[in-house]
C-alpha positions as CSV (number, residue, x, y, z in Angstrom):
1,X,21.5,42.0,10.9
2,X,20.6,39.5,7.9
3,X,23.2,37.9,6.1
4,X,23.0,35.2,3.4
5,X,25.5,33.3,1.3
6,X,26.1,30.9,-1.2
7,X,27.4,27.4,-0.3
8,X,31.3,27.7,-0.7
9,X,32.6,25.8,-4.0
10,X,35.6,24.0,-2.6
11,X,38.0,23.8,0.2
12,X,35.4,24.7,3.2
13,X,36.8,21.4,5.1
14,X,40.3,23.1,5.3
15,X,41.0,26.0,7.4
16,X,42.1,28.8,5.0
17,X,45.2,30.5,5.5
18,X,43.6,33.8,4.5
19,X,40.1,35.2,4.4
20,X,40.0,38.4,2.0
21,X,36.9,40.3,2.9
22,X,35.6,42.9,0.2
23,X,32.7,45.2,1.1
24,X,30.5,45.6,-2.0
25,X,28.4,48.8,-2.7
26,X,27.4,49.8,-6.1
27,X,30.5,47.9,-7.1
28,X,29.4,46.3,-10.4
29,X,31.8,48.0,-12.6
30,X,35.0,46.9,-10.6
31,X,34.2,43.8,-8.5
32,X,34.1,41.0,-11.1
33,X,37.8,42.0,-12.2
34,X,38.9,42.6,-8.3
35,X,37.6,39.0,-7.7
36,X,38.9,37.4,-10.4
37,X,42.4,38.9,-9.8
38,X,42.5,37.6,-6.5
39,X,41.7,34.1,-7.2
40,X,44.3,34.4,-10.0
41,X,46.9,35.6,-8.0
42,X,46.6,32.8,-5.4
43,X,46.2,30.1,-8.0
44,X,48.9,31.0,-10.1
45,X,51.5,31.7,-7.1
46,X,50.8,28.6,-4.7
47,X,53.7,29.7,-2.8
48,X,51.8,32.5,-1.6
49,X,49.4,30.4,0.3
50,X,50.2,26.9,1.8
51,X,46.3,26.0,2.2
52,X,42.9,27.2,0.7
53,X,42.1,30.8,0.5
54,X,38.6,32.4,0.9
55,X,37.2,35.3,-0.7
56,X,34.3,36.8,1.0
57,X,32.1,39.7,-0.9
58,X,29.7,41.4,1.4
59,X,27.1,43.6,-0.6
60,X,25.5,46.0,1.5
61,X,22.4,47.7,0.0
62,X,23.4,48.3,-3.6
63,X,21.4,49.5,-6.2
64,X,23.2,48.6,-9.3
65,X,24.0,45.2,-10.7
66,X,26.5,44.1,-7.9
67,X,24.1,41.2,-6.6
68,X,24.0,40.0,-10.3
69,X,27.7,40.0,-10.5
70,X,28.2,38.1,-7.4
71,X,25.8,35.5,-8.6
72,X,27.6,35.3,-12.0
73,X,30.8,35.0,-10.3
74,X,29.5,32.1,-8.1
75,X,27.8,30.1,-10.7
76,X,30.9,30.2,-12.9
77,X,33.6,29.7,-10.3
78,X,36.5,27.5,-11.3
79,X,39.4,28.1,-8.9
80,X,39.7,24.9,-6.7
81,X,42.2,26.5,-4.4
82,X,40.1,29.3,-3.7
83,X,36.7,29.6,-2.1
84,X,34.1,32.1,-3.0
85,X,31.5,33.5,-0.5
86,X,29.3,36.1,-1.7
87,X,26.8,37.5,1.4
88,X,24.8,40.5,2.2
89,X,24.7,42.7,5.1
90,X,23.0,46.1,6.4
91,X,24.3,49.0,4.1
92,X,27.6,50.6,5.3
93,X,31.2,49.8,4.7
94,X,31.6,49.0,8.4
95,X,28.7,46.9,8.5
96,X,30.0,44.9,5.6
97,X,33.3,44.6,6.9
98,X,31.9,43.4,10.5
99,X,29.6,41.0,8.7
100,X,32.4,39.6,6.5
101,X,34.9,39.2,9.6
102,X,32.5,37.1,11.7
103,X,31.8,34.9,8.9
104,X,35.5,34.6,8.1
105,X,37.4,31.3,8.9
106,X,41.1,32.4,7.8
107,X,44.3,32.2,10.0
108,X,44.4,35.8,8.7
109,X,42.1,38.3,7.7
110,X,42.7,40.9,4.7
111,X,40.1,43.9,4.8
112,X,40.3,45.6,1.4
113,X,38.1,47.4,-1.1
114,X,36.4,46.6,-4.1
115,X,38.7,48.3,-6.6
116,X,42.2,46.6,-5.3
117,X,43.6,49.9,-4.6
118,X,47.2,48.7,-3.9
119,X,47.2,45.8,-6.3
120,X,49.0,43.1,-4.2
121,X,51.4,45.1,-2.6
122,X,49.9,44.9,0.7
123,X,50.0,41.2,0.7
124,X,53.6,41.3,-0.6
125,X,54.6,43.7,2.2
126,X,53.2,41.5,4.9
127,X,55.0,38.7,3.6
128,X,58.3,40.7,3.6
129,X,57.6,42.1,7.3
130,X,57.1,38.2,8.3
131,X,60.3,37.0,6.7
132,X,62.4,39.7,8.2
133,X,60.7,39.3,11.5
134,X,60.6,35.4,11.5
135,X,57.0,35.7,13.0
136,X,53.6,36.8,12.1
137,X,52.5,40.5,13.2
138,X,48.9,40.5,14.8
139,X,48.4,43.5,12.5
140,X,49.9,44.7,9.2
141,X,48.4,47.8,7.3
142,X,49.0,48.5,3.6
143,X,49.7,52.1,4.6
144,X,49.4,55.5,2.4
145,X,51.3,57.0,5.2
146,X,54.1,55.1,5.0
147,X,57.4,57.2,3.9
148,X,58.1,54.6,0.9
149,X,54.5,54.7,-0.3
150,X,54.0,56.0,-3.8
151,X,50.7,58.0,-3.4
152,X,49.5,60.8,-5.8
153,X,46.5,62.7,-4.2
154,X,44.7,65.7,-5.7
155,X,44.9,68.9,-3.2
156,X,41.3,68.4,-1.9
157,X,41.9,64.9,-0.7
158,X,45.3,65.7,0.7
159,X,43.9,68.6,2.9
160,X,40.8,66.3,3.9
161,X,43.3,63.4,4.8
162,X,45.8,65.7,6.8
163,X,43.0,67.2,8.6
164,X,41.2,63.9,9.7
165,X,44.8,62.6,10.8
166,X,45.2,65.7,12.7
167,X,42.2,65.5,14.6
168,X,42.4,61.5,14.9
169,X,45.8,62.1,16.9
170,X,44.3,64.8,19.1
171,X,41.4,63.4,19.9
172,X,42.1,59.5,20.0
173,X,45.8,59.7,20.4
174,X,46.3,56.9,18.1
175,X,50.0,56.4,16.5
176,X,49.1,54.6,13.4
177,X,49.7,56.8,10.3
178,X,46.9,55.2,8.2
179,X,44.0,53.3,9.7
180,X,42.1,53.8,6.7
181,X,44.6,51.3,4.7
182,X,44.2,47.7,3.9
183,X,44.3,45.6,6.8
184,X,45.9,42.1,7.5
185,X,44.9,40.9,11.0
186,X,45.3,37.9,12.9
187,X,42.0,35.6,12.5
188,X,41.5,34.8,16.1
189,X,42.0,38.5,17.3
190,X,39.8,40.3,14.5
191,X,37.0,37.8,15.0
192,X,37.4,38.5,18.9
193,X,36.9,42.3,18.5
194,X,34.5,42.5,15.5
195,X,31.3,41.9,17.6
196,X,32.0,44.9,19.6
197,X,32.6,47.3,16.9
198,X,29.7,49.7,16.2
199,X,30.9,51.7,13.4
200,X,28.9,51.4,10.2
201,X,30.5,53.6,7.7
202,X,34.1,54.8,6.7
203,X,35.1,55.0,10.4
204,X,35.2,51.1,11.1
205,X,38.9,50.5,10.3
206,X,39.7,53.7,12.8
207,X,37.5,52.1,15.4
208,X,39.2,48.8,14.7
209,X,42.7,50.5,15.1
210,X,41.9,52.4,18.0
211,X,40.7,49.1,19.8
212,X,43.9,47.3,18.8
213,X,46.2,50.3,20.1
214,X,44.0,50.4,23.2
215,X,44.9,46.7,23.9
216,X,48.4,47.1,23.5
217,X,49.0,45.9,19.8
218,X,51.0,48.4,17.5
219,X,50.1,47.6,13.8
220,X,53.0,47.3,11.5
221,X,52.5,49.7,8.3
222,X,54.2,48.6,5.1
223,X,54.5,51.0,1.9
224,X,52.0,50.5,-0.9
225,X,51.6,52.1,-4.4
226,X,48.2,53.1,-5.5
227,X,47.0,51.3,-8.6
228,X,46.6,53.3,-11.7
229,X,42.9,52.0,-12.0
230,X,42.2,53.4,-8.6
231,X,43.8,56.7,-9.1
232,X,41.4,57.0,-12.2
233,X,38.6,56.7,-9.8
234,X,37.1,59.8,-8.0
235,X,37.3,59.8,-4.0
236,X,34.0,58.4,-2.6
237,X,34.8,60.4,0.6
238,X,33.2,63.9,0.6
239,X,33.7,66.7,2.9
240,X,30.7,66.0,4.7
241,X,32.0,62.5,5.3
242,X,35.0,64.1,7.2
243,X,32.7,66.2,9.3
244,X,30.8,62.9,10.3
245,X,34.0,61.0,11.0
246,X,35.4,63.9,13.0
247,X,32.1,63.5,15.1
248,X,32.7,59.8,15.1
249,X,36.0,60.2,16.6
250,X,34.6,62.0,19.6
251,X,31.9,59.1,20.0
252,X,34.9,56.6,19.9
253,X,36.7,58.7,22.5
254,X,33.8,58.0,24.8
255,X,34.0,54.5,24.3
256,X,37.5,54.1,25.2
257,X,37.1,52.2,28.2
258,X,34.7,49.6,26.3
259,X,37.1,49.5,23.2
260,X,40.2,48.9,25.4
261,X,38.6,45.7,27.1
262,X,37.6,44.1,23.9
263,X,41.1,41.9,23.0
264,X,42.4,42.0,26.4
265,X,45.7,44.2,27.4
266,X,48.9,43.1,25.8
267,X,47.5,40.7,23.2
268,X,50.7,39.3,21.5
269,X,48.8,36.9,19.1
């Protein structure tokens, strides 16, 4: 898989506390706003990060101006506490996430979307969990399935989501409520797992969750609120995608032994 990146602006010498990985496919309309919101959030809230943050945008086969947006952001970057690293990967959300994870350097890695679907609620939720536990969980998921999440879904999307969840539990036996949410994962752990992950599309985070659970890691799910901007956009997942994902679940089950060995049994971070 060919990848490319610009030279980071600042902060490369220090290990980032957090790597934010954003897959970007035909994201020209939303990407600049999302990247700037992340940069402003961490620059305006130094308490949220005690060391530099890196934002990794992985463009994967776009046919719009996504690559131009990345180039413009890189050329005009002005947040010294945040490093911006645009890359390219093969087409597919999973391919982009995998490439971004492998390139990341952060102590933790946030896997998110190009339209900032939960605002910063997932990050704030992870921080609350760490404060309550007095430790850092290996995996925190911003979960639409959490009982306290504020999620408004259309009927078709609710049916598709519920049907896929039923299939996932029946085929894989996983217990995570929403493996399609945003993930905040221990950096060492996820960089160890990522090279073995094979899903190139929407099923990538389900594969990641399956490998984690098979290895003895139970993700901590935190409540989120879907942003108004996210609600305004139509779903990118079609009924055809759900059928393909169902077939993908069977493929994952056939790789159970392989995925169980990825992180080693009983990982504790």
